[in-house]
VOTIVEX-467275 format. One line per 8 residues: number of its first residue (from 0); for each residue x, y, z of N, C-alpha, C. Coordinates in pm, whole numbers. Example, Ala and Ser with C-alpha at 12.3 -4.5 7.8 and 13.67 -1.06 7.14 Angstrom:
// VOTIVEX-467275
0> 1319:-569:780:1230:-450:780:1320:-330:780 ~ 1285:-225:708:1367:-106:714:1290:3:787
This chain:
// VOTIVEX-467275
0> 9090:9187:10711:9158:9224:10594:9068:9218:10486 ~ 8974:9125:10467:8839:9102:10356:8773:9200:10348 ~ 8726:9275:10454:8648:9377:10476:8749:9479:10430 ~ 8848:9498:10475:8939:9607:10437:8954:9633:10288 ~ 8969:9519:10200:9008:9512:10093:8867:9559:10016 ~ 8769:9495:10053:8603:9561:10007:8595:9712:10020 ~ 8632:9742:10135:8610:9877:10159:8710:9985:10075 ~ 8812:9927:10026:8926:10009:9952:8838:10001:9797
8> 8772:9870:9773:8747:9878:9672:8607:9951:9628 ~ 8565:9963:9719:8406:10028:9723:8446:10197:9696 ~ 8560:10248:9782:8589:10390:9779:8646:10411:9660 ~ 8727:10313:9567:8763:10343:9423:8650:10375:9337 ~ 8556:10275:9354:8432:10269:9262:8358:10384:9288 ~ 8351:10468:9433:8292:10608:9428:8401:10722:9357 ~ 8497:10700:9374:8603:10774:9311:8583:10801:9157 ~ 8586:10659:9091:8569:10655:8960:8433:10702:8926
16> 8327:10686:8994:8187:10749:8922:8228:10912:8911 ~ 8272:10966:8985:8311:11123:9022:8362:11143:8887 ~ 8454:11070:8839:8583:11083:8733:8455:11078:8586 ~ 8407:10938:8608:8317:10926:8469:8220:11033:8463 ~ 8145:11063:8585:8047:11199:8554:8109:11324:8494 ~ 8223:11357:8551:8297:11447:8503:8312:11447:8368 ~ 8401:11345:8330:8422:11326:8172:8304:11355:8082 ~ 8214:11256:8127:8059:11292:8046:8033:11442:8031
24> 8025:11494:8130:7999:11650:8123:8065:11734:8081 ~ 8196:11703:8082:8294:11775:8030:8315:11744:7884 ~ 8303:11639:7804:8325:11588:7675:8231:11518:7605 ~ 8113:11551:7654:7994:11482:7577:7891:11589:7577 ~ 7760:11576:7536:7652:11664:7541:7544:11619:7622 ~ 7586:11501:7696:7484:11451:7779:7444:11527:7882 ~ 7331:11547:7941:7305:11638:8054:7342:11564:8203 ~ 7367:11648:8309:7379:11593:8452:7238:11491:8497
32> 7117:11532:8432:7031:11450:8493:7022:11311:8384 ~ 7026:11340:8254:7022:11237:8177:7151:11139:8211 ~ 7248:11181:8265:7343:11091:8276:7298:10995:8405 ~ 7250:11084:8518:7193:11005:8655:7082:10897:8590 ~ 6989:10964:8490:6882:10839:8463:6945:10702:8402 ~ 7032:10744:8300:7095:10594:8258:7156:10520:8340 ~ 7227:10588:8444:7323:10532:8537:7250:10466:8645 ~ 7118:10508:8679:7044:10422:8748:6984:10278:8659
40> 6953:10320:8533:6882:10224:8493:6991:10112:8461 ~ 7112:10147:8401:7169:10038:8395:7242:9968:8526 ~ 7228:10038:8626:7246:9979:8768:7161:9893:8794 ~ 7030:9920:8780:6905:9830:8802:6917:9690:8713 ~ 6954:9717:8608:6948:9618:8506:7044:9504:8544 ~ 7149:9583:8568:7260:9471:8618:7234:9416:8741 ~ 7196:9491:8850:7156:9408:8976:7065:9305:8971 ~ 6949:9330:8883:6839:9227:8847:6925:9120:8765
48> 7020:9136:8677:7049:9008:8627:7137:8911:8715 ~ 7208:8995:8817:7296:8939:8912:7206:8860:9011 ~ 7087:8912:9050:6999:8837:9156:6910:8723:9104 ~ 6890:8754:8931:6822:8657:8888:6917:8526:8857 ~ 7052:8536:8812:7133:8431:8789:7166:8358:8952 ~ 7166:8408:9039:7196:8376:9172:7088:8296:9246 ~ 6964:8309:9164:6850:8271:9241:6793:8339:9353 ~ 6813:8495:9375:6825:8557:9491:6680:8653:9456
56> 6612:8632:9373:6499:8743:9346:6389:8747:9442 ~ 6378:8647:9522:6270:8652:9667:6347:8710:9807 ~ 6508:8741:9761:6574:8766:9900:6546:8918:9912 ~ 6608:8983:10027:6622:9111:10038:6452:9179:10089 ~ 6476:9280:10093:6340:9356:10122:6339:9513:10083 ~ 6235:9548:10086:6200:9702:10035:6243:9759:10166 ~ 6307:9904:10144:6348:9966:10230:6346:10097:10213 ~ 6228:10164:10265:6193:10326:10262:6345:10401:10263
64> 6406:10390:10364:6532:10479:10384:6607:10469:10302 ~ 6655:10329:10210:6725:10311:10119:6692:10375:9983 ~ 6558:10360:9957:6477:10418:9824:6521:10552:9859 ~ 6461:10621:9948:6463:10771:9971:6598:10823:9943 ~ 6652:10776:10030:6818:10809:10049:6868:10814:9903 ~ 6855:10718:9812:6948:10681:9691:6878:10825:9615 ~ 6713:10816:9610:6657:10918:9544:6712:11036:9543 ~ 6742:11090:9704:6752:11208:9737:6902:11227:9669
72> 7006:11159:9663:7114:11160:9628:7159:11161:9463 ~ 7098:11080:9411:7095:11102:9248:7038:11225:9208 ~ 6927:11278:9252:6857:11404:9198:6936:11505:9269 ~ 6944:11528:9391:7013:11627:9444:7178:11634:9402 ~ 7216:11546:9356:7394:11552:9333:7356:11593:9162 ~ 7286:11547:9085:7277:11583:8946:7231:11739:8917 ~ 7125:11776:9035:7080:11923:9010:7175:12007:9038 ~ 7251:12001:9148:7338:12049:9232:7442:12101:9101
80> 7523:12005:9072:7632:12024:8972:7587:12086:8826 ~ 7485:12138:8809:7446:12221:8706:7484:12380:8728 ~ 7496:12360:8868:7501:12547:8916:7585:12568:9029 ~ 7709:12430:9045:7797:12486:9154:7956:12425:9091 ~ 8029:12461:9152:8171:12423:9121:8221:12287:9179 ~ 8294:12214:9099:8322:12064:9141:8369:12059:9276 ~ 8476:12179:9290:8554:12145:9435:8429:12187:9551 ~ 8357:12274:9539:8272:12321:9658:8161:12240:9653
88> 8121:12172:9545:8031:12110:9567:8076:11965:9663 ~ 8154:11897:9582:8232:11799:9708:8241:11816:9831 ~ 8312:11928:9873:8323:11985:9981:8172:11988:10084 ~ 8089:12018:10013:7968:12049:10076:7903:11916:10098 ~ 7901:11822:9995:7853:11724:10005:7906:11612:10095 ~ 8025:11587:10091:8110:11517:10189:8102:11584:10353 ~ 8095:11708:10376:8050:11727:10476:7930:11707:10522 ~ 7815:11719:10479:7709:11701:10506:7691:11543:10526
96> 7748:11486:10462:7743:11320:10496:7805:11280:10590 ~ 7911:11364:10621:7968:11329:10784:7885:11376:10894 ~ 7800:11455:10890:7734:11528:10976:7619:11422:10988 ~ 7533:11388:10895:7439:11296:10879:7481:11141:10965 ~ 7588:11123:10905:7617:10960:10939:7686:10973:11085 ~ 7736:11087:11143:7774:11073:11269:7641:11082:11357 ~ 7557:11173:11298:7448:11185:11380:7377:11051:11386 ~ 7316:10992:11280:7291:10851:11267:7356:10763:11377
104> 7488:10749:11384:7560:10667:11475:7534:10702:11625 ~ 7544:10853:11623:7503:10857:11770:7340:10801:11842 ~ 7272:10858:11729:7124:10797:11767:7121:10652:11768 ~ 7187:10593:11693:7198:10432:11701:7254:10374:11813 ~ 7332:10412:11899:7384:10398:12024:7521:10400:12010 ~ 7614:10436:11896:7760:10419:11894:7786:10550:11975 ~ 7894:10529:12043:8003:10621:12131:8129:10640:12082 ~ 8153:10719:11973:8269:10736:11905:8374:10774:12022
112> 8518:10708:11999:8646:10803:12081:8661:10929:12038 ~ 8725:11017:12118:8761:11144:12101:8866:11123:11940 ~ 8923:11040:11952:9013:11009:11805:8936:11010:11688 ~ 8808:10952:11704:8741:10937:11588:8700:11092:11543 ~ 8638:11181:11659:8586:11304:11615:8724:11385:11556 ~ 8839:11366:11661:8973:11417:11578:8976:11404:11458 ~ 8968:11253:11409:8979:11208:11269:8932:11295:11177 ~ 8779:11296:11206:8695:11372:11132:8732:11469:11087
120> 8752:11579:11182:8764:11732:11212:8888:11723:11108 ~ 8991:11659:11122:9119:11656:11072:9123:11639:10905 ~ 9035:11535:10901:9003:11508:10729:8892:11607:10650 ~ 8807:11651:10717:8724:11760:10668:8829:11906:10634 ~ 8913:11931:10746:8992:12037:10732:9081:12014:10577 ~ 9135:11873:10588:9209:11837:10486:9139:11834:10342 ~ 9013:11830:10329:8906:11832:10232:8911:11951:10189 ~ 8880:12063:10279:8874:12210:10260:8992:12276:10208
128> 9135:12217:10243:9259:12272:10197:9273:12215:10047 ~ 9216:12113:10022:9206:12044:9883:9122:12130:9766 ~ 9004:12141:9825:8856:12153:9751:8848:12291:9754 ~ 8887:12403:9846:8818:12537:9823:8868:12609:9716 ~ 8793:12692:9618:8859:12730:9521:9015:12801:9563 ~ 9081:12798:9483:9220:12883:9509:9162:13038:9465 ~ 9090:13088:9386:9073:13230:9394:8968:13291:9501 ~ 8937:13197:9573:8829:13234:9665:8708:13256:9657
136> 8658:13256:9518:8527:13287:9460:8444:13174:9431 ~ 8327:13189:9518:8249:13051:9531:8125:13073:9441 ~ 8133:12981:9328:8040:12961:9211:7947:12885:9270 ~ 7811:12925:9280:7712:12841:9309:7584:12924:9317 ~ 7487:12874:9327:7369:12935:9347:7294:12873:9477 ~ 7178:12969:9551:7119:12887:9643:7067:12769:9605 ~ 6995:12720:9521:6910:12581:9486:7036:12517:9498 ~ 7144:12536:9398:7241:12449:9394:7271:12378:9530
144> 7336:12471:9623:7372:12447:9747:7264:12378:9836 ~ 7131:12388:9798:7070:12295:9874:7047:12187:9808 ~ 7060:12169:9691:7030:12050:9630:7153:11954:9662 ~ 7269:12013:9673:7407:11927:9737:7365:11880:9880 ~ 7306:11955:9954:7287:11944:10120:7180:11836:10093 ~ 7070:11815:10031:6997:11715:10001:7042:11581:9971 ~ 7142:11588:9884:7218:11502:9827:7298:11416:9936 ~ 7362:11520:10027:7457:11450:10117:7337:11386:10246
152> 7251:11434:10253:7159:11386:10361:7103:11250:10310 ~ 7086:11226:10192:7027:11125:10102:7129:11028:10110 ~ 7249:11055:10073:7359:10954:10096:7394:10916:10244 ~ 7372:11006:10325:7395:10930:10447:7297:10831:10501 ~ 7189:10860:10457:7058:10792:10526:7091:10641:10401 ~ 7122:10679:10304:7131:10539:10220:7258:10460:10291 ~ 7344:10520:10335:7464:10431:10378:7435:10372:10530 ~ 7359:10460:10601:7336:10398:10705:7225:10281:10738
160> 7109:10289:10649:7040:10214:10606:7100:10066:10568 ~ 7189:10088:10480:7250:9961:10448:7319:9883:10561 ~ 7333:9931:10688:7394:9879:10757:7293:9734:10829 ~ 7172:9747:10785:7096:9667:10820:7038:9557:10692 ~ 7136:9557:10610:7057:9498:10439:7152:9339:10490 ~ 7050:9240:10507:7096:9107:10516:7120:9032:10345 ~ 7069:9088:10266:7074:9033:10131:7132:9180:10032 ~ 7260:9212:10051:7333:9325:9987:7239:9359:9837
168> 7276:9279:9726:7249:9251:9604:7095:9312:9582 ~ 7002:9205:9647:6878:9210:9612:6808:9339:9686 ~ 6863:9397:9811:6814:9538:9865:6878:9667:9774 ~ 6974:9626:9734:7032:9763:9648:6934:9747:9520 ~ 6897:9636:9453:6824:9610:9328:6687:9708:9375 ~ 6618:9673:9464:6521:9713:9497:6510:9896:9501 ~ 6617:9956:9571:6630:10085:9585:6660:10128:9460 ~ 6754:10101:9366:6774:10120:9208:6652:10128:9146
176> 6556:10007:9141:6423:9994:9089:6328:10113:9126 ~ 6345:10153:9243:6184:10223:9296:6283:10385:9277 ~ 6393:10397:9243:6461:10548:9213:6446:10572:9091 ~ 6429:10506:8990:6453:10489:8860:6332:10576:8804 ~ 6193:10597:8870:6080:10672:8827:6106:10811:8842 ~ 6140:10805:8962:6175:10953:9021:6285:11046:8934 ~ 6358:10983:8898:6500:11020:8792:6440:11036:8675 ~ 6359:10953:8618:6300:10962:8501:6202:11069:8492
184> 6103:11121:8601:6017:11220:8583:6092:11355:8588 ~ 6210:11380:8641:6279:11472:8659:6353:11504:8521 ~ 6387:11387:8474:6465:11419:8328:6368:11460:8209 ~ 6227:11399:8206:6144:11444:8124:6118:11584:8169 ~ 6103:11619:8267:6045:11730:8302:6151:11870:8236 ~ 6290:11815:8275:6388:11896:8205:6415:11879:8048 ~ 6349:11772:8004:6373:11768:7860:6470:11655:7853 ~ 6450:11519:7785:6570:11438:7770:6614:11470:7641
192> 6752:11490:7627:6829:11533:7525:6846:11404:7420 ~ 6931:11452:7305:6949:11369:7217:7079:11283:7276 ~ 7050:11149:7254:7142:11070:7291:7305:11032:7276 ~ 7391:11129:7327:7549:11089:7295:7586:10984:7302 ~ 7651:10919:7217:7698:10768:7225:7794:10766:7335 ~ 7915:10860:7348:8003:10854:7440:7960:10893:7600 ~ 7866:10997:7584:7777:10994:7729:7720:10898:7762 ~ 7644:10801:7687:7590:10691:7705:7680:10575:7739
200> 7805:10571:7703:7907:10469:7736:7931:10530:7866 ~ 7981:10632:7904:8033:10664:8051:7913:10654:8139 ~ 7780:10657:8117:7676:10631:8194:7676:10477:8247 ~ 7693:10415:8109:7678:10271:8142:7788:10203:8227 ~ 7895:10258:8187:7999:10192:8303:7991:10248:8448 ~ 7956:10359:8443:7893:10393:8588:7780:10337:8640 ~ 7663:10289:8574:7570:10248:8624:7568:10089:8635 ~ 7668:9996:8551:7697:9879:8570:7790:9841:8670
208> 7923:9932:8676:8001:9866:8752:8024:9928:8865 ~ 8019:10088:8861:8053:10184:8955:7971:10191:9038 ~ 7836:10232:8992:7735:10207:9094:7659:10102:9135 ~ 7621:10008:9033:7526:9880:9053:7609:9809:9153 ~ 7718:9735:9086:7822:9679:9190:7867:9728:9312 ~ 7911:9872:9275:7980:9947:9393:7903:9965:9495 ~ 7762:9975:9484:7667:10032:9592:7649:9906:9670 ~ 7643:9774:9569:7587:9651:9645:7710:9615:9729
216> 7815:9647:9681:7946:9580:9748:7943:9668:9899 ~ 7927:9844:9879:7908:9915:9980:7822:9830:10102 ~ 7685:9806:10044:7575:9746:10137:7652:9587:10213 ~ 7728:9526:10146:7772:9402:10217:7890:9450:10300 ~ 7947:9555:10295:8061:9607:10387:7991:9678:10519 ~ 7924:9732:10499:7848:9824:10608:7808:9767:10725 ~ 7758:9648:10708:7713:9581:10833:7820:9546:10932 ~ 7966:9525:10862:8039:9466:10926:8186:9599:10968
224> 8113:9731:10974:8196:9806:11024:8104:9928:11077 ~ 8155:10038:11194:8096:10101:11252:8040:10218:11177 ~ 7923:10269:11184:7874:10380:11094:7976:10498:11098 ~ 8044:10526:11197:8167:10648:11174:8270:10594:11099 ~ 8310:10461:11111:8413:10432:11027:8385:10455:10888 ~ 8261:10410:10837:8236:10424:10714:8232:10549:10671 ~ 8174:10657:10758:8191:10806:10722:8308:10855:10692 ~ 8414:10819:10788:8539:10827:10755:8625:10793:10670
232> 8577:10691:10621:8643:10614:10499:8601:10698:10361 ~ 8502:10752:10365:8439:10819:10247:8503:10969:10224 ~ 8589:11006:10328:8656:11108:10306:8754:11102:10181 ~ 8803:10973:10169:8883:10956:10067:8839:10988:9918 ~ 8713:10991:9922:8668:10952:9772:8690:11109:9691 ~ 8703:11183:9726:8741:11328:9662:8892:11285:9634 ~ 8947:11259:9706:9101:11245:9681:9126:11159:9563 ~ 9037:11026:9550:9050:10904:9448:8984:10993:9336
240> 8897:11055:9346:8840:11134:9212:8953:11235:9147 ~ 9014:11290:9224:9074:11362:9162:9207:11332:9112 ~ 9275:11221:9164:9377:11146:9127:9340:11096:8990 ~ 9230:11050:8997:9143:11006:8842:9159:11106:8730 ~ 9129:11240:8802:9101:11353:8708:9254:11387:8669 ~ 9353:11359:8752:9512:11378:8734:9535:11282:8586 ~ 9505:11185:8565:9521:11049:8501:9442:11094:8371 ~ 9295:11109:8378:9195:11110:8274:9186:11247:8207
248> 9193:11354:8300:9152:11500:8251:9251:11559:8243 ~ 9359:11510:8255:9535:11614:8266:9529:11701:8362 ~ 9474:11677:8466:9466:11800:8556:9616:11811:8642 ~ 9626:11908:8720:9760:11946:8748:9765:11916:8929 ~ 9889:11862:8973:9893:11845:9102:9944:11965:9165 ~ 9904:12002:9257:9948:12125:9319:9996:12106:9488 ~ 10043:12221:9530:10096:12179:9683:9956:12150:9775 ~ 9860:12221:9734:9741:12228:9813:9691:12076:9816
256> 9696:11998:9724:9639:11878:9704:9758:11766:9768 ~ 9868:11780:9807:9965:11711:9846:9938:11714:10004 ~ 9943:11860:10066:9899:11873:10192:9758:11846:10249 ~ 9686:11842:10138:9559:11813:10207:9512:11668:10200 ~ 9582:11601:10104:9567:11451:10094:9628:11380:10191 ~ 9728:11453:10293:9822:11390:10374:9738:11401:10487 ~ 9678:11527:10502:9569:11559:10651:9458:11473:10619 ~ 9382:11433:10490:9277:11362:10529:9325:11207:10556
264> 9434:11136:10471:9458:11026:10517:9525:11020:10681 ~ 9573:11120:10718:9608:11107:10875:9456:11117:10965 ~ 9372:11205:10890:9247:11176:10970:9172:11041:10987 ~ 9187:10955:10875:9137:10838:10852:9238:10756:10959 ~ 9322:10736:10933:9434:10635:11003:9428:10660:11148 ~ 9433:10817:11202:9414:10849:11334:9300:10744:11447 ~ 9220:10717:11440:9102:10630:11487:9178:10488:11513 ~ 9219:10429:11387:9262:10327:11401:9385:10322:11446
272> 9499:10409:11438:9627:10407:11530:9589:10394:11661 ~ 9480:10507:11718:9452:10514:11876:9387:10375:11894 ~ 9294:10304:11851:9230:10189:11881:9342:10082:11879 ~ 9423:10056:11800:9523:9945:11788:9658:9971:11925 ~ 9662:10120:11947:9736:10141:12105:9670:10123:12189 ~ 9558:10123:12219:9460:10089:12322:9459:9955:12326 ~ 9464:9882:12242:9466:9739:12247:9557:9683:12297 ~ 9689:9728:12271:9812:9692:12299:9819:9722:12455
280> 9781:9819:12531:9797:9824:12655:9776:9692:12763
């Protein structure tokens, strides 16, 4: 139950990250890359403060997969959303995350049941129903699609690497710290714009709470669940983000959201229900 609660809190943090990102880009003048820069910076400072207070500066270890995965995700995500629609971007991102994590799980020796594959297929179909543009018109560039694919692979690698994290806070801090120079370099290359106070505030909340603490919690949960279960759980993130959009961005609920959400949740629950049924025999 404790793991389940932490998992739910983590998915809520991920969904809130998307809402904060969209709020910042829609209502302030901060750019996507600048937002990522401050997000990573605030996250690194927060994590450093926590491990220093807990006396864990010497714990954890440097992880190339964690660092490269987080860097690829942060940069790919930020660059992609400059030239791709939010719905199509999320669909592409989480589709690639599923593929990456399931592939990693198989290579790592996991042998998922048929119900797990069926749940993933049903969940992805549900996301398709929710996120596919109603007009059928796809707004993206080849570069943006490639950047989002890189982001999905990066996040999948970052998540898979977290399954071996013995000290979640310290390991996450090292990944944030070593990601910061790459994001800073891209921000300088694109030209860091004037600091928008509200944009900075959104980035601070995203970095401190949703990214720094949220990612550390994710690394704490990952060793306790299967990689395929972690992949399936993340299918709920776009739904949480859209629910946040209903509240904070005054977006409307339509039939597609209701039907697609039911499909996604059914896909996540299906392997759990099947496993309990097998245990009960």
